[in-house]
C-alpha positions as CSV (number, residue, x, y, z in Angstrom):
1,M,2.5,-24.3,7.5
2,A,1.1,-23.2,4.4
3,T,0.3,-25.7,1.7
4,A,-1.7,-25.9,-1.9
5,S,-4.5,-27.7,0.5
6,A,-5.1,-25.0,3.2
7,P,-8.8,-24.6,4.0
8,Q,-10.7,-21.9,2.0
9,Q,-11.0,-19.1,4.9
10,I,-7.8,-16.7,3.9
11,T,-5.4,-16.4,7.0
12,E,-2.2,-14.3,7.5
13,N,-0.5,-16.7,5.7
14,P,-1.7,-17.9,2.7
15,P,-1.0,-20.4,0.2
16,A,-0.1,-18.6,-2.9
17,L,-1.8,-16.7,-5.8
18,T,-5.1,-17.5,-7.3
19,A,-5.3,-19.8,-10.3
20,V,-4.8,-17.8,-14.0
21,P,-5.8,-18.9,-17.2
22,N,-3.2,-21.3,-18.5
23,R,-1.5,-19.5,-21.7
24,K,-0.9,-21.5,-24.9
25,K,2.2,-22.8,-25.5
26,S,2.1,-20.6,-28.9
27,V,2.5,-17.7,-26.7
28,R,4.6,-18.7,-24.1
29,L,8.4,-17.3,-23.9
30,T,11.5,-19.7,-24.6
31,L,14.8,-18.9,-23.1
32,W,16.4,-16.3,-25.5
33,P,13.2,-13.9,-25.6
34,L,13.4,-14.5,-21.7
35,V,17.0,-13.5,-21.7
36,A,16.2,-10.1,-23.9
37,A,13.5,-8.9,-21.9
38,T,15.3,-9.6,-18.6
39,F,18.5,-7.7,-20.3
40,F,16.2,-4.4,-21.4
41,M,14.5,-4.7,-17.4
42,V,18.0,-4.7,-15.8
43,S,20.2,-2.9,-18.2
44,G,19.2,-1.7,-21.8
45,G,22.8,-1.5,-22.8
46,T,26.0,0.5,-21.5
47,Y,24.3,3.7,-21.5
48,G,24.4,5.1,-18.4
49,T,27.7,3.4,-16.7
50,E,29.7,6.6,-17.5
51,D,29.9,8.0,-14.7
52,I,31.4,5.0,-13.1
53,V,35.0,5.8,-14.8
54,H,35.0,9.4,-14.2
55,G,34.6,8.6,-11.0
56,A,37.0,5.2,-10.4
57,G,38.9,5.6,-13.4
58,Y,38.9,2.7,-15.5
59,G,41.2,0.1,-13.6
60,K,38.7,0.2,-10.9
61,A,35.7,0.9,-12.7
62,I,35.8,-2.1,-14.6
63,L,36.5,-4.0,-11.3
64,I,33.6,-2.5,-9.8
65,L,31.9,-3.5,-12.7
66,L,33.1,-7.4,-12.2
67,L,32.8,-7.3,-8.9
68,T,29.3,-5.9,-8.6
69,P,27.1,-8.8,-10.2
70,I,29.4,-11.1,-8.6
71,L,28.2,-9.6,-5.1
72,W,25.0,-8.2,-6.5
73,S,23.7,-9.8,-9.5
74,L,24.9,-13.4,-9.2
75,P,23.3,-13.9,-5.3
76,T,19.7,-12.3,-6.7
77,A,20.0,-14.7,-9.8
78,F,20.2,-17.9,-8.2
79,M,17.3,-16.7,-5.7
80,I,15.2,-16.2,-8.6
81,G,16.2,-19.1,-10.5
82,E,14.8,-21.1,-7.5
83,L,11.8,-19.7,-6.5
84,S,10.6,-18.8,-10.0
85,S,11.3,-22.8,-11.0
86,A,9.3,-24.0,-7.8
87,L,6.9,-21.2,-7.6
88,P,6.2,-20.1,-11.3
89,Y,2.9,-17.8,-10.7
90,E,1.8,-15.0,-11.9
91,G,2.9,-11.6,-9.8
92,G,6.4,-13.4,-9.2
93,Y,8.1,-11.8,-6.3
94,Y,4.9,-10.5,-4.8
95,A,3.4,-14.5,-4.9
96,W,6.8,-15.8,-3.3
97,V,6.7,-13.1,-0.4
98,R,2.5,-13.5,0.3
99,R,3.3,-17.3,0.3
100,A,6.3,-17.1,3.1
101,M,5.4,-14.6,4.8
102,G,1.7,-13.6,4.3
103,N,-0.5,-10.8,3.0
104,F,0.8,-8.0,5.0
105,W,4.0,-8.6,3.6
106,G,3.2,-9.7,0.1
107,F,1.2,-6.6,-0.1
108,Q,4.6,-4.5,1.0
109,E,6.4,-6.1,-1.8
110,A,3.8,-5.1,-4.4
111,W,3.4,-1.6,-3.2
112,L,7.2,-0.8,-3.0
113,S,7.6,-2.3,-6.9
114,L,5.0,0.0,-7.9
115,V,6.0,3.2,-5.8
116,A,9.3,2.7,-7.1
117,S,8.4,2.3,-10.9
118,I,7.0,5.6,-10.4
119,F,10.5,7.1,-10.2
120,D,12.0,4.8,-12.7
121,M,9.2,4.5,-15.4
122,A,9.3,8.7,-16.0
123,I,13.1,8.6,-16.8
124,Y,13.1,5.9,-20.2
125,P,10.7,8.3,-22.1
126,T,12.5,11.0,-21.0
127,L,16.0,9.9,-22.1
128,F,14.4,8.6,-26.0
129,V,13.4,12.3,-26.0
130,T,17.0,13.4,-24.9
131,Y,18.9,11.3,-27.5
132,L,16.1,12.1,-30.4
133,T,16.6,15.9,-29.7
134,T,20.6,15.6,-30.0
135,M,20.1,14.6,-33.6
136,F,16.8,16.8,-33.9
137,P,16.7,19.7,-32.2
138,W,13.6,20.4,-33.1
139,F,11.5,18.2,-31.1
140,Q,12.8,20.5,-27.6
141,E,11.2,23.7,-28.9
142,N,7.3,24.1,-27.2
143,H,6.1,20.6,-25.9
144,R,6.9,18.6,-28.9
145,G,9.3,16.1,-26.4
146,L,6.2,15.9,-24.0
147,V,4.1,14.7,-27.1
148,V,6.9,12.2,-28.1
149,G,7.4,11.0,-24.3
150,I,3.8,10.2,-24.2
151,A,3.7,8.5,-27.4
152,V,6.5,6.0,-26.6
153,I,3.9,5.0,-23.4
154,A,1.2,4.5,-25.6
155,M,3.0,2.6,-28.5
156,C,4.9,0.4,-25.4
157,A,0.9,-0.3,-24.1
158,I,0.1,-1.6,-27.3
159,L,3.3,-3.7,-27.6
160,N,2.2,-5.0,-24.3
161,I,-1.5,-5.4,-25.1
162,A,-0.4,-7.6,-28.4
163,G,1.3,-10.1,-25.7
164,V,4.3,-11.3,-24.5
165,K,5.4,-12.9,-27.0
166,V,5.6,-9.5,-29.4
167,V,7.6,-7.9,-26.4
168,S,10.3,-10.5,-25.8
169,T,10.6,-10.7,-29.8
170,T,11.1,-6.9,-30.1
171,S,13.2,-6.8,-27.7
172,L,15.4,-9.3,-28.9
173,W,15.7,-7.6,-32.2
174,M,16.5,-4.5,-29.8
175,F,19.2,-6.0,-28.0
176,F,21.2,-6.7,-31.3
177,A,20.4,-3.3,-32.8
178,L,21.6,-1.2,-29.4
179,S,24.7,-3.8,-29.2
180,A,25.9,-3.1,-32.8
181,P,27.6,0.5,-32.4
182,F,29.4,-0.9,-29.2
183,A,30.7,-4.0,-30.9
184,A,32.2,-1.6,-33.7
185,I,33.8,0.3,-30.7
186,V,35.1,-2.9,-29.3
187,L,36.6,-3.8,-33.0
188,L,38.0,-0.5,-33.6
189,A,39.2,0.7,-30.2
190,P,42.5,-1.6,-31.2
191,F,43.1,0.2,-34.2
192,K,43.1,3.8,-32.0
193,F,45.3,2.5,-29.5
194,G,46.5,5.4,-27.5
195,A,45.5,7.7,-30.0
196,L,42.5,9.7,-27.9
197,A,45.2,10.7,-25.2
198,N,45.1,14.0,-26.6
199,A,41.6,14.3,-27.5
200,V,39.6,17.5,-27.0
201,T,36.2,16.8,-25.8
202,K,33.1,18.6,-23.7
203,P,34.0,20.1,-20.6
204,T,32.5,17.4,-18.2
205,T,30.2,18.3,-14.8
206,S,30.2,14.9,-13.1
207,N,31.2,15.4,-9.8
208,V,30.5,11.3,-8.8
209,D,33.3,9.9,-7.4
210,I,34.2,6.1,-6.5
211,L,31.8,5.6,-3.8
212,G,28.9,7.1,-6.3
213,G,30.2,5.0,-9.0
214,L,29.6,2.5,-7.2
215,L,25.7,3.2,-6.2
216,I,25.6,4.1,-10.2
217,C,27.0,0.4,-11.0
218,M,24.0,-1.3,-8.1
219,W,21.4,1.1,-10.0
220,N,23.0,-0.6,-13.5
221,Y,22.7,-4.0,-11.7
222,M,19.4,-4.4,-10.2
223,G,16.0,-5.5,-11.7
224,W,16.7,-9.0,-12.1
225,D,13.6,-9.7,-10.2
226,N,11.1,-7.9,-12.6
227,A,11.4,-11.1,-15.3
228,S,9.8,-13.4,-12.6
229,T,6.3,-11.7,-12.6
230,I,5.7,-13.2,-15.7
231,A,6.3,-16.8,-14.8
232,T,2.9,-18.4,-16.0
233,E,3.7,-16.9,-19.5
234,V,7.4,-18.8,-19.7
235,E,7.8,-22.3,-21.3
236,R,8.8,-24.9,-19.0
237,P,10.0,-21.9,-16.0
238,Q,11.1,-25.0,-14.3
239,R,13.8,-25.1,-16.5
240,T,14.0,-21.9,-18.0
241,Y,14.6,-19.4,-15.4
242,P,17.7,-20.8,-13.9
243,R,19.0,-20.7,-17.5
244,A,17.8,-17.4,-18.4
245,M,19.0,-15.8,-15.0
246,L,22.7,-16.8,-15.6
247,V,22.9,-16.1,-19.1
248,A,21.4,-12.5,-18.8
249,V,24.1,-11.9,-15.9
250,C,27.0,-12.7,-17.7
251,I,25.4,-10.6,-20.8
252,V,24.7,-7.9,-19.0
253,A,27.9,-7.8,-17.3
254,L,30.3,-8.2,-20.6
255,S,28.3,-5.0,-22.4
256,Y,29.5,-3.0,-19.9
257,M,32.7,-4.0,-19.6
258,L,34.0,-4.7,-22.7
259,P,33.1,-1.2,-24.3
260,F,35.3,0.4,-21.6
261,G,38.1,-2.1,-21.7
262,A,38.5,-1.4,-25.4
263,M,38.1,2.0,-24.7
264,W,41.1,1.9,-22.0
265,M,43.2,1.0,-24.9
266,T,42.9,4.5,-26.4
267,K,44.1,6.4,-23.2
268,L,41.2,8.8,-23.5
269,P,41.0,10.4,-19.9
270,A,38.9,9.3,-17.6
271,S,37.7,12.8,-16.9
272,A,36.4,12.9,-20.3
273,W,33.6,10.9,-19.2
274,E,29.8,11.9,-17.7
275,T,26.4,10.6,-18.5
276,G,25.1,11.1,-22.6
277,S,29.2,11.2,-23.8
278,W,29.1,8.1,-25.2
279,A,27.9,9.3,-28.2
280,E,30.3,12.5,-28.5
281,I,33.1,9.7,-27.9
282,A,32.5,7.0,-30.5
283,G,32.5,10.2,-32.5
284,L,36.1,10.5,-31.9
285,L,36.7,7.0,-32.3
286,G,34.9,6.3,-35.5
287,G,33.5,9.4,-36.9
288,P,29.7,10.7,-37.6
289,L,28.2,7.5,-38.5
290,L,29.3,5.9,-35.5
291,R,28.0,8.6,-33.4
292,V,24.6,9.0,-35.2
293,A,24.4,4.8,-34.3
294,V,25.3,5.4,-30.6
295,V,22.5,8.0,-30.4
296,L,20.1,5.4,-32.3
297,G,21.0,2.7,-29.9
298,G,20.5,5.5,-27.3
299,M,16.6,5.7,-28.3
300,I,16.5,2.0,-28.6
301,S,18.1,1.2,-25.3
302,A,15.3,3.6,-23.7
303,F,12.2,2.5,-25.4
304,G,12.9,-1.5,-24.8
305,M,13.6,-1.0,-21.4
306,F,10.4,0.8,-21.2
307,N,8.7,-2.0,-22.9
308,A,9.8,-4.8,-21.2
309,L,9.2,-2.9,-17.7
310,V,5.4,-2.4,-18.9
311,M,5.3,-6.4,-19.3
312,S,6.8,-6.6,-15.7
313,Y,5.0,-4.3,-13.6
314,S,1.7,-4.7,-15.0
315,R,1.5,-8.2,-13.7
316,L,1.7,-6.9,-10.1
317,P,-2.2,-5.3,-10.6
318,L,-2.9,-8.6,-12.4
319,A,-1.6,-10.9,-9.6
320,M,-3.2,-8.7,-6.7
321,A,-6.9,-8.0,-8.2
322,Q,-6.7,-12.3,-8.6
323,D,-6.0,-12.4,-5.0
324,G,-8.3,-9.9,-4.2
325,M,-6.2,-7.0,-2.9
326,L,-7.7,-4.9,-6.1
327,P,-10.6,-4.3,-8.0
328,G,-11.6,-7.5,-10.1
329,I,-11.3,-5.0,-13.4
330,F,-7.6,-5.0,-12.8
331,A,-7.5,-9.2,-13.5
332,K,-9.0,-8.7,-17.2
333,L,-7.2,-10.5,-19.9
334,H,-7.0,-9.7,-23.6
335,P,-9.3,-12.3,-25.1
336,K,-6.7,-13.5,-27.7
337,S,-3.2,-12.2,-26.3
338,R,-4.1,-13.3,-22.5
339,A,-2.4,-9.8,-21.7
340,P,-4.1,-7.7,-18.5
341,W,-5.2,-5.0,-20.6
342,V,-6.6,-2.7,-18.1
343,S,-3.5,-3.4,-16.0
344,I,-1.4,-2.1,-18.8
345,I,-3.6,1.1,-19.4
346,A,-4.0,1.9,-15.9
347,L,0.1,2.0,-15.3
348,A,0.4,4.0,-18.1
349,I,-2.1,6.4,-17.3
350,L,-0.2,6.7,-14.2
351,W,3.0,7.0,-15.8
352,A,2.3,9.5,-18.3
353,P,1.6,12.6,-15.7
354,C,5.1,11.9,-14.4
355,L,6.8,13.1,-17.5
356,L,6.0,16.7,-16.5
357,L,7.6,16.2,-13.2
358,G,11.4,16.4,-14.7
359,F,12.3,13.4,-12.6
360,E,16.5,13.3,-12.4
361,R,18.0,10.0,-12.1
362,L,17.3,9.3,-7.9
363,I,19.8,6.3,-8.2
364,T,20.0,6.3,-4.0
365,L,16.4,6.6,-3.7
366,D,15.8,4.1,-6.5
367,I,18.4,1.5,-4.7
368,L,16.9,1.8,-1.0
369,I,13.1,1.1,-2.1
370,Y,14.3,-1.9,-4.8
371,G,16.8,-2.9,-2.1
372,L,13.8,-3.3,0.8
373,S,11.4,-5.7,-1.7
374,L,14.8,-7.3,-2.6
375,G,15.6,-8.3,1.0
376,L,11.8,-9.5,1.3
377,E,12.8,-11.6,-1.3
378,F,15.2,-13.0,0.0
379,A,13.7,-13.7,3.3
380,A,11.1,-15.4,1.4
381,L,13.5,-18.0,0.1
382,A,15.0,-18.9,3.5
383,V,11.7,-18.7,5.2
384,L,10.1,-21.1,2.4
385,R,13.1,-23.4,2.7
386,V,12.6,-24.0,6.4
387,R,8.7,-24.0,6.3
388,E,8.1,-26.2,3.1
389,P,11.1,-28.2,3.1
390,E,9.1,-30.5,0.8
391,L,8.2,-28.0,-2.1
392,K,9.5,-29.4,-5.3
393,R,12.5,-27.3,-6.6
394,P,14.2,-28.0,-9.9
395,F,16.4,-25.1,-9.4
396,R,18.1,-25.0,-5.9
397,V,20.6,-22.1,-4.5
398,P,23.7,-24.6,-3.3
399,G,24.5,-25.0,0.3
400,G,21.4,-26.2,2.1
401,I,19.9,-24.3,4.3
402,F,23.2,-22.8,5.1
403,G,23.2,-21.3,1.1
404,A,19.8,-20.4,1.2
405,F,20.4,-17.9,4.3
406,A,24.0,-16.7,3.6
407,I,23.4,-15.9,-0.5
408,G,21.4,-12.7,1.0
409,V,24.2,-11.4,3.1
410,P,26.3,-9.5,0.3
411,P,23.3,-7.8,-1.5
412,V,21.7,-6.9,1.9
413,L,25.3,-5.3,3.0
414,M,25.6,-3.5,-0.2
415,L,22.2,-1.8,0.4
416,A,23.3,-1.3,4.1
417,F,25.9,1.1,2.6
418,D,23.3,2.7,0.5
419,L,21.3,3.4,3.1
420,I,24.1,5.1,4.5
421,H,25.2,6.6,1.4
422,S,21.2,8.0,1.1
423,E,21.3,10.4,4.6
424,H,23.7,12.7,2.6
425,E,21.4,13.0,-0.4
426,S,18.3,15.4,-0.7
427,V,14.9,14.8,-2.2
428,W,12.6,18.0,-1.9
429,N,14.2,19.5,1.0
430,M,15.3,16.3,3.0
431,S,17.1,13.4,3.0
432,S,16.4,10.5,0.8
433,L,16.3,8.4,3.9
434,E,13.8,10.3,5.7
435,F,11.9,10.8,1.9
436,G,12.2,7.0,1.6
437,A,10.7,6.4,5.1
438,I,7.8,8.5,4.1
439,L,6.7,6.1,1.1
440,I,7.5,3.0,2.4
441,G,5.1,4.3,5.9
442,L,2.7,4.8,3.4
443,G,2.3,1.6,2.1
444,V,1.7,0.6,5.8
445,V,-1.3,3.4,5.5
446,A,-2.4,1.5,2.2
447,Y,-2.3,-2.1,3.7
448,G,-4.8,-0.7,6.5
449,V,-7.2,1.0,3.9
450,N,-7.7,-2.2,2.2
451,R,-8.3,-4.3,4.8
452,L,-11.2,-1.8,6.3
453,L,-12.6,-2.0,2.7
454,K,-12.2,-5.5,2.5
455,P,-12.8,-6.7,6.2
456,E,-13.9,-10.3,4.8
457,G,-10.2,-11.1,3.6
458,W,-8.9,-12.0,0.3
459,A,-9.0,-14.9,-2.0
460,V,-7.3,-18.1,-1.1
461,S,-5.1,-19.3,-3.3
462,E,-5.4,-22.7,-5.5
463,Q,-2.8,-22.5,-8.2
464,T,-0.2,-25.3,-8.5
465,P,3.1,-25.0,-9.9
466,Q,2.8,-25.5,-14.1
467,P,4.4,-28.9,-14.8
468,Q,7.4,-29.6,-17.3
469,E,6.7,-30.3,-20.6
């Protein structure tokens, strides 16, 4: 069994991560900033959920939005609560998997997450530009939209180099700003009871059915583990993470269900909904001002999600560099903010060209790749319960060993559904399953190349969890 006192020669079952410089308490995150950052890593508000109503109708859509966090999000939140409180290390889920199952699986965990980010991160600056051009069509001309997208990436990189405190505080204020128009929708809808039953809306092009709506719902509820990568920058992570995860699950679920429940009262036909229709529907309910507010909220949502995810993903190259899996330059920290500025800039440069590819939201592929990495995290939870039963766990998944194994069953079953569905989705003239298999296989190749370039092995971890203060 691996322990923190293992010998200095690395094996395939390393203890954890290399030590990182301590952050000053003044730059660590407290509960509510972490909740806000997690909100944007997972959700970013009600945007993107419209097709669920189109495919399932109001009642079934709300039921799906209620059951999905119970079967999908809560198990993940419990898993993250236990592992983050027991092992609050830089790199989060990568550190857990590496400690539990060795270098190979730790590398694959990081690989899957970073590959998924290429598909995921390209969409947010594009969404920002889409909402911007709704109000100012001038940005559609020439390459102005591309310039704006690059500016979003650059601004988020600057905010992240300024440190987690800046990013999380910004996320908190953006949460209030984008929630305001939807709070207005919830308050106004009862006064329009049945009034939109015959409303004239733009013809929709959505062909999403109830199964597609479930996949979209899963996509809108995934990403909880992203918050774990900044564990060394959270104040009292042993207490803060479990509380933040549970609070964030409730907030995200309510942010989805309440606006749709309110609009159900207006009798607006479910066929009027499709991705991006919130602005038009808000205009029907509250006039031009509410429509503009929803559009501005969409821009805030896209910016906030990209900003928070830069903070999360940038800690993976940092942790891998500290372990010797990447060149040491990626471990450089800003002297004041202690942010991994080289990793942030490198990822920003990697993501910027993706704006040219015009990625559509490949939900099935996203869930497939993310789901495999999530499966490794649930496996790490179970393995660590068996291999390190004496590991101090301030928060535990209830149910003992059985609970640690059983809690991963509902998410894995939902992922199996996505795996079956992926056979019927195509990406570049092949099924999503085939394309995903190629990307996964490249992770094995990358690991082999890494081993060839560094045959002496990687660093041994000597990091110990932060004490509670």
